[in-house]
N, C-alpha and C positions, 0 to 999 in steps of 0.2 A: 640177356645179351642185351647189348647197348644199343640205342637206335642209329641207324645207318644216317649218312648225312642227306640231308633235304636237299632237293632239287627247287634252284632257284633259276627263274628264265633269264636269258641273258640280255644284259644292259643293252639299249638301242645306242649304240655307240655312233650312229650318224646324228645325234643330238647333243650339241656339247654344253657345257656351262658355263654362265658368266657369273662371278663371283663378284658384287658391287659393294665398295666399301666408300663412304661419303664422308666421314671423319678425317681427322688429319694424320697425318702419318701413315705407311706402311700396313697391309694387311696384318691383323694379330696373330700371335702364333698358334692360336688353337685351329686357325683355316689352313694350316699345313697338314692335320689329318684329313680333311676335307679333300684336298689336291691329291694326295697320296691314295686316299680310298677310292676316287674316280679315277684318276692316272692309271693305277694299275689295272682298273676294269676296261681300259681303253678308251676310256671318255676323253673328249679333247678339251681341258679347263682352261679359260681364260678368267683372265682378272681385271678389276677398274681400282685403280688407289690413287692418291695424291704424291704417292713416295714407291719407289720400286725396290726399297732397301726390306731387310727381313730375310728370316729362313725362306718364306713363302715365294719372295722374288727370285730365290737363288736354286728353289725345289725342280729337277730334272722333271717331275712331272706335270710341270705347267707349262702349258703349249706357250702362253704369252701375256706378257704384262703390259697394259694400256693406260697411262698416265693421264689424269684428267688434271685440269685447272685447279689450285688452290684456292680453298674458300669456300663454303656452302655454295653450290648452282643454283641458279632459280629454275622452277621447274620447267620453262620451256628451254632452257640450255641442256638441263639433264636429257629431255625427250630427244631435243635433238641428238645428243652425244649416244642414247640407246637405238636411236634409229641407224645411226651411222654405223655402229659397231655391229647391227644387225645385218647392213648391206655388206659389210666387209667378211662377216661370216658366211654369208650366202645361204644359210637356213634357219628354220626355228630353233631357238635355244633354250635352257632351262635359265632364268634369272633369280639368283640368291642372294637377297641383302644380308652380310652378315655383321651388321651393327644398326641401330635404331635410326640414327638420322637416313641410312638408304632404307630401311623399311617404311620408315614414314614418308619419303617423298617418292616411291614407286608406288605406295598404295592408291593416290588419286590418280596414277598414269596408268593404271592396270588396263583399262579399256581402249586405249589408244595405244597400245601395245600388242594388241591380239594379233593372232597371226605372224608374229615375230619373236614372241616370247611366252615360254610357259610358266606361270607365275604362281607360288603359294598365295596363301590368304584366306580371309581378311586380314590384314596387317596393322593398321592403324592404333586401333582400339587398345591392342594389347601393349603396344611400344610407349603410350602414353601414360606417366603415373596418375594422373587426374583421372584419365577414363578407366585404368584398372580399377581404381579405388570405387568409380561407379557401378562397374561391372561386378565387383564382388559386393556391392550391396544389392544389386539386382538380382544374383543367385542365392544371398545369404550365407557366402562365403566369409569366414574370418579374416578380416584383414587390420591392420594397424589405425588406430583414429587418425583420420586425415584432414585437413582444412586447406581450402585455395583462397586464400586471402586476397582482396580487389583493392586494398589501400595501406598504407603504412600503420593508420590506426587499427583497422580490421585484422593486421598481422599481429600487432602486441595484442589486442584482445584474443584473437584464435589461440595465441600461445598459451596465454595466462588459462584458457579455458580448457584445453587440452591435457595441461599439467606439463612442469619442466622437472629434468630436461627432455629435449625432444631435439628430431631432426630437420634442417631445413634442407629442399632439394630444389633444383633449378628444372621446370618443367622440361624445357630442352638445352641441357648442358651445353651439346656440341655448337650453339649458336655463340657462346661467351667469343668475344675477341681474344686473342694470345695474351694482350696485354692487360687485361682486367684485373688479375690476380683474385678471383673468386673461384674456390676451388668449388667442384660438384655438388658437395653436400657439407652441411657444418651442424655442429651441435650448439644449440639455442639453449643458454641458461637462465635469461631473463626476458622478459616482455620487449625492452627495448632493444634487445639484441635480435628480436625479428623483426622491429620497426625499421632498425639501420638498413637490415638485410633486404629488406622491401624497398628500400628508396636507391638501392643498386640494382634493383630488377631490370631497368632499362639497359644498365651495360652490361648484364648478364644474357639479352637477348631473348629473353622469356620469363613465362608467370614463376613466383614463388608457391612452393608448396610445402606445408607443416605436417609432419607426420611423428607418430610417438609409439615406435616398435616395441614388441615385447623385447627386455632385456636379453642380451646373448649369453649364453652359458654352457657348460659343457653336455656334450650331446643336444641340444635344441635347435639345430639345424639340418633341415631336409631340403630334397629338391625332387623333381622331376622332369625327365627328358624323352621325348617323344617325336615320332611321325606319326602325322594324321593323313587320312584319306579324305575325301569331300563328305561333309556331313559330320564330321567330327570323330570318325570311328579311327580307333588308335592301332596302326600297322604293325609298330616295334616300339619298345621303351619300357621305361617304368621308373621307379622311385629309389632314392639312395639315402646315403647319409653324408653330409658334407663334413670335408677335414680341413685341418688348417696346415698351411704349409707355414716356412720360414717365416719371419715378418717382412724379409726382403723381397719374397716371390709374390706377395700380395694374396688376397683374402681369397679363401675357397679354391684354393689349388690342388686340393686332394679330395676323392670322394671314393665311396664305395657302393654297388648294389644294397639295396637292402629295402624288401617291398614294406609297404605302409599303407594298408587299405584306406586311411584317411586322405592321405597327399595323394593317392591314384585317384581316389573319387572326385575330389575337389578339380583336379586335372582334366579327367574325361567329363565332367559336368561344365566346366568352363569352354572346351572345344567342342561340345554339343550345344552349347548355347549362341555360339558365334558360328557354326557351320564349317570350325576351321581346317583347311587344308594346308598340310606343310609340318615345318618344325616346331616344337613348342619345348622351350626352356623355363621352368619354373623355381622362385625359390621360397623355401617357407621357414618360418621359425615358431616352435613350440612357447605357449604361454605358461602362466603358473596353474591355470587351470586343464592343461594339456590338449588344447585347440591347436592347429597350427593353421597360422596367419599366412595368409601370401603378399611377401616382399615385394616381388618384382617379376616380369615376363619377359621373356625376348623369343623372337621368332627366327633367330640366326643358328648356326650348328654349335655354337656355346663350345664348353672343354671338356664335357663329360659323355658327348653320344657314342664313343667306343667302348663304354661300359657296357653299354647293351648290344653289342655284337653276337649273332647267333653263332655258336662254336661250332656247330654240324654245317651250316652254309656259307657263313663268312658273311651274310646279310648285315647290314647296319643302317642306323637312320637315312644316312646322306645316300646310300643306294636306294634302299626302298622310298625315298622322295622321288628320286629319278626315274624308278621302275613305275609309279603312281603317275606322275604328271605325262610321262610318255604312253601311258593307255596300255601298261602291261600288267598283270596278275604280281600281287605281292603274297608269298606263301604264308599261311599263317607261322608265327614264332611263338613256342613256347614261352609262356612265363609273363606275354603281352597282357596287360589288365583290359577289361571290357570284353563285351560280346565278340566271339569269331563269326565272320559270314559262313556259310554254309556253300561248297563248291558243287556245282551242277555236274554231278555223275551220271547224268542219264545216258550218255554218250561216251562216258568214260573219260572226259577231259574235263579241265576245270573251267570255271564260268568265264563266258568272253570277258575280254576288257573293257574299262569305260571309253569309247571313242570319244566322247565330249573332250577329254583332258588335250586332245590333239586337235586344235582348232585350227583350219585351213587359213592361211592369208586371206583377206578379203581382195576384191577384185581391184579396188583403187589403191591398194598397197603399191608403192615404189617398187619396180623390179629390184631383186638384189643384185650385187657386183658378183664377181669371180668370187669363189669361194676361198682363195688365198690373197683377195686383194686387200689394200691398207685402209681402212675407214677413214673419211675425212675429216679433217681436223682433229684428228688422235696423235699425239707424237709417236714415233716408231720406240720399242723395246728397246733398253739398252742394252749392250752385249755384255753377255756373261763374265763376271769377275774370274779371279783367280781360284777363290775360295771353293772349296768342296761342295757340292750341291746335295741336300739331305734326300 
């Protein structure tokens, strides 16, 4: 007989979710799956972006879109914006960065947002490619040969030393001004190419990073996507094989589940080393020796979190994150890599939730406004257009 449906504790519908995007443009298309998953479960979903367009802004499952000023906000301005939004919500909310700029900007503000937001973390080291290279070195994980030059001459020497051709990346590509005309990554064929790129680093708004990844080939790319509890314990997720869509749809647009011990072991080691709590999206590529190099890491929902939905309970990584951050028990999901916790069955009930996740507001915090009040300094959401809402 097949296994019956697994029971999942109901989500705390009194805790809304705020999606934060600091990059230009509207929320990415993959955020639509997040909004649908949470909205269908009765969670109130808000979003912050520079633009209200796109399918996410038209979704009937999005409670409200909050527009932010264009351009990268200063830390003080972002802190004020998040506090104003918190007062408008009137209760603590889960703060979920959906892009690298938001993750890097929210990380140093975490301590000052306690009592207002429930945040995953730590976030900073995973979203900076230079920090990620150092992490891989600390853990002995395969990673492409990488150099962070400190000047034009050093860039040319590093390119010659790494071997050509290689890839040049900007550490913080979202800081590039729009008219700069600099792509996020560039193939470097000569040392002079690297030198000239470094001379333009000031216009790019961040440092240059040189990397020589293994060449792409048939069936060389893998990924890991999952949600982790405090201490780096995997709640739900796994590895898969990256597919390729049509050229105009962008890279890594398709994928399928495919367990891979080396990829899953690397993800678990990385999460445990950092004590990571939250989402983790990793990309790997196999070299000629069969080793899988970690190419990049993200802490947002990504495009593949629905691949690992538990068919029995409907639990996915986004709902697991909300359960965990609000102090509710996340039931074991078959196929999830890593050790599973043993429930406390001495009294016929599961182990109690971790109440530390629900930090009460500090006494010095400003009182919340009415639950349906409009946050100060935040433009109202635009009226929905005539297009059908996804």
